[in-house]
C-alpha positions in Angstrom: 90.3 -33.9 -32.9 89.5 -30.3 -33.3 92.0 -27.7 -32.3 91.5 -26.1 -28.9 90.6 -22.7 -30.6 87.9 -24.3 -32.7 86.3 -26.1 -29.8 86.2 -22.9 -27.8 84.6 -21.0 -30.6 82.0 -23.8 -31.1 81.1 -23.6 -27.5 80.9 -19.8 -27.7 78.6 -20.1 -30.7 76.5 -22.6 -28.9 76.4 -20.4 -25.9 75.6 -17.4 -28.0 72.8 -19.3 -29.7 71.4 -20.4 -26.3 71.8 -16.8 -25.1 69.9 -15.6 -28.2 67.2 -18.1 -27.5 67.0 -16.9 -23.8 66.9 -13.3 -25.0 64.0 -14.1 -27.4 62.2 -15.9 -24.6 62.8 -12.9 -22.3 61.4 -10.6 -25.0 58.3 -12.8 -25.3 57.9 -13.0 -21.5 58.3 -9.2 -21.4 55.7 -8.8 -24.1 53.3 -11.1 -22.2 53.9 -9.2 -19.0 53.3 -5.9 -20.8 50.0 -7.2 -22.2 49.0 -8.6 -18.8 49.7 -5.2 -17.2 47.7 -3.4 -19.9 44.8 -5.8 -19.4 45.1 -5.4 -15.6 45.1 -1.6 -15.8 42.1 -1.7 -18.2 40.2 -4.1 -15.9 41.1 -1.9 -12.9 39.8 1.2 -14.8 36.6 -0.6 -15.8 36.0 -1.8 -12.3 36.7 1.6 -10.9 34.4 3.2 -13.5 31.6 0.7 -12.7 32.0 1.3 -9.0 31.7 5.1 -9.6 28.6 4.5 -11.8 27.1 2.2 -9.1 27.7 4.8 -6.5 26.0 7.5 -8.6 23.0 5.2 -9.2 22.9 4.4 -5.5 23.1 8.1 -4.6 20.2 8.9 -7.1 18.2 6.0 -5.8 18.6 7.1 -2.2 17.7 10.7 -3.1 14.5 9.5 -5.0 13.5 7.1 -2.1 14.0 9.9 0.4 11.8 12.3 -1.6 9.1 9.7 -2.1 9.1 8.9 1.6 8.8 12.6 2.5 5.9 12.9 0.0 4.2 9.8 1.4 4.6 11.0 5.0 3.1 14.4 4.0 0.2 12.6 2.3 -0.3 10.3 5.3 -0.4 13.3 7.6 -3.1 15.0 5.5 -5.1 11.7 5.4 -4.9 11.3 9.1 -5.9 15.0 9.6 -9.0 14.5 7.3 -9.9 11.3 9.2 -9.8 13.1 12.4 -12.0 15.9 10.9 -14.5 13.3 9.7 -14.5 11.6 13.1 -15.2 14.9 14.8 -18.1 15.6 12.3 -19.5 12.1 12.9 -20.0 12.9 16.6 -23.3 14.8 15.6 -24.4 11.8 13.5 -23.8 9.4 16.4 -26.0 11.6 18.6 -28.7 11.5 15.9 -28.3 7.7 15.6 -28.7 7.4 19.3 -31.9 9.5 19.2 -33.2 7.4 16.4 -32.6 4.2 18.3 -34.4 5.7 21.3 -37.4 6.8 19.2 -37.5 3.3 17.6 -37.5 1.8 21.1 -40.2 4.1 22.3 -42.3 3.4 19.2 -42.0 -0.3 19.9 -43.1 0.2 23.5 -46.0 2.4 22.3 -47.1 -0.4 19.9 -47.1 -2.9 22.8 -49.2 -0.6 25.0 -51.7 0.0 22.2 -51.8 -3.8 21.5 -52.5 -4.5 25.1 -55.2 -1.8 25.3 -56.9 -3.1 22.2 -56.6 -6.6 23.4 -58.8 -5.6 26.4 -61.5 -4.4 24.1 -64.1 -6.9 22.8 -63.1 -6.5 19.1 -60.5 -4.6 17.1 -63.3 -2.7 15.5 -64.2 -1.3 18.8 -60.6 -0.1 19.3 -60.6 1.6 15.9 -64.0 3.1 16.5 -62.9 4.4 19.9 -60.0 6.1 18.1 -62.3 7.6 15.5 -60.2 6.4 12.5 -61.8 3.2 11.4 -61.0 3.7 7.7 -57.5 2.2 7.9 -58.0 -1.5 7.7 -54.9 -2.6 5.7 -52.2 -1.1 7.9 -50.7 0.6 4.8 -50.0 4.3 4.6 -52.2 6.3 2.3 -53.0 9.9 1.5 -55.7 10.1 4.3 -53.0 10.3 7.0 -52.6 13.7 8.5 -49.2 14.9 9.5 -48.2 13.5 12.9 -50.2 10.3 12.5 -48.8 6.8 12.9 -50.3 3.7 11.4 -49.4 0.3 12.8 -51.2 -3.1 12.8 -54.2 -1.7 11.0 -54.7 1.1 13.4 -54.0 4.8 13.2 -52.6 6.8 16.1 -52.4 10.5 16.5 -49.0 11.6 17.7 -49.4 14.4 20.2 
């Protein structure tokens, strides 16, 4: 058996070795914790930096979209104003178109009256002879028309 002093010193050495092992483990854990904190701080700075960058991009995008919308609205107002001007100018053309439709309608009625009058004659030649313009047989316009003459259905009519 070992003397009591030796047994106590063996236990002390064993405890000291275990304590050294614990201390080494604590240093390792402390190193791991330090690396984790450094990584965490770095990640936090990266995320914060990205967030700031994202906010700057967002701000620039909003500013650009706002400017484009203002420009588009101005262009739309100019377009609408020009459309209104064209609409106002078209009022005269609509009046002319209405007059042209009325003239076309009246010419159609005139042609019906002439056709009825000529139908009462014995022959179409008599109708042309009565008008004094028997030289237009084809119904086509030619250089023999005087200003203010109308040719329809092989007949010429003086517009007075």
